[in-house]
Each structure stands twice: as C-alpha cells, then as structure tokens.
C-alpha positions, 0 to 999 in steps of 0.5 A: 499499499502506497502512502498516498493511500494511508494518507487517504485513510480516516476513521467513522466515530460513533458516540450512542447514548442509550439517553440522550441520541448522538453523534457521528464524526467523520474524517477523522484522522486521530482520534484521543479517549480516555480510559475507564482507569484514567488513561487515555488511548489514541486511534490512527487510521488502520489501528488493530480491532479492539473493545475497552471501557472508556470514562466519563470525559473528553473525546479529543479529535482531529478533523480537517487539520483542527484539533477539536474536544467533546466531552462525553460520558463512560462507556463501551468503545469498540474498534474495527475497520476505521469505525469507533463505536463508544456506547454510553448509558448515559 
C-alpha cells in the first residue's frame, strides 16, 4: 500500500447514548479517548481491532487539520475497520 493510500484513510466515530441519542464524526485523522482506568488511548486509521471501557471526559480528535474536543460519558468502545463506536448509558 502506498503512503498516499494511507494518508487518505480516515476514521468514522459514532457516539451512541441510550438516554440522549448520539453523534457521528466523519473524516477523523486521529482520536484520543480517556479510558476507565484514567489513561489515554490514541487511535489512528489502521489501528488494530479492540474493545475497551471508557471513562467520563473529553474525546479529542483531529478533523480537517483542526483539533477539537467534545465531552462524552463513560461506556464501551469498539474499534474495527476504522469505525470507532462508543456506547454510553447516560
């Protein structure tokens, strides 16, 4: 795979909440999420699949060469094929 192909890859992020709907973020080049144990997890396109527990706090992401943040409640994060889904109960 050429470096051009890798540069074009982006993440899609879905935050799904049982109580208040959710949101979808497209064209994300990097993501940082606070885990339940207080550590940070960094995710870029091509990351290995995983399932983990997240904590209440900021979701930091880079979209269109701008760093942005949004507050999210703790929940369960799954990652596969550049799709990040966070299911919260709040």
